[in-house]
N, C-alpha and C positions, 0 to 999 in steps of 0.2 A: 382550657378545656379538654381533655384528649377523648380519642370518640375512635374508635375499627371501622381501619378505613381497607378494601381492599386496594392496593397497592400493583401500576401499572409501572414496567421499565421501558421506556420512551431512547431509542439513539438518537440520535441527529449525528447525521449523516455531512461534512459538507467540505468540497476542498477548501482549501485556501485563501483561495480570492475571493470569499464570503462571507466571511471572519466575520463582518457586522451585520449580516444575518443571522451567520450561528447565531450570535448573541443575542437576536430578539428573535430567534424561537424559541430557545430558553427561558424569555420576560415571556413569553405570550405566557408557555409553563406555569411556571411559576406564579402568572394572572390567574388565569385557569384555576389553577388547585386551590389556588386564595377566596377566588369567588363559590368554585363549587366541589371540592374534597369532602366537607361535610354533608351535605345532603346530598351526595351520591354515593356517601362513606368510599370514594374514589380519587384516591393521587396517583398524578401521574409525577413518577421524579425519570428527568434527563439525564439521561448519561453516557458517555462517551471516552473516547480511546486518554484526552489528555487528564483527564480527573480517573477512570474506570481502571486501568493497564495498566500491567507494572512490566519492567526489564525483564525481557528475555531472550536468549538464545536459542537455534537449532530451527528456526525455519524463517518463513520470509518475514512479513511485518506486516502483511494486510495479514495471513493467518493467522497470527499472534495475537492480533484484538479479535478477527471475529470469533475466537478460541474463546480469551478472555472476555469481554466485554459482548462482544453480538449474540453469539449463543443464546446467552439468558436474557434477552429483549424481547416487548410482548411486540413490540410498535419500531414502527422505523420513519421517521421523516429526514427525510433529502432535500437539498436546495443546489443545485448550479445555476453556473453563469457560463466564464468561460473552461472552464477546465471542467472534464467529465471526469478525467483517471489519471493514472501514469500505470503503466505495467506491473501487474501483479510479480510477476518471473511465471507466471502458470498461462497465465490471457494476455493478449496484447490493452490499450488504454482499449476506454472506452469510446468509441463513432461516436456523430450525430452523424443523419445522414438525410441531408430535407428532402420532402416531396414534391410534389412540385403542385402535389393533389390538398396542397393543405392553404 
């Protein structure tokens, strides 16, 4: 049976070294929907560059993804392992500095 629900677009952002984890995150979002969406009147819609971005020219790849996909999202879930990113054209790659205070 159909029901009304608010849709929350959830961007899943991961580098290539966590493909399995990316799939698990998507599965968890779909499982949450199955269990909770009807009684909460809320649907989490997973989005990603693979399924929601169209080929385009005229800008850096990450900027195109941000314009087409990320700007409309309500929530971002990110997962990292050994890769934190690559240079974007206007910023260097993200670096993680380990603190001795942790």
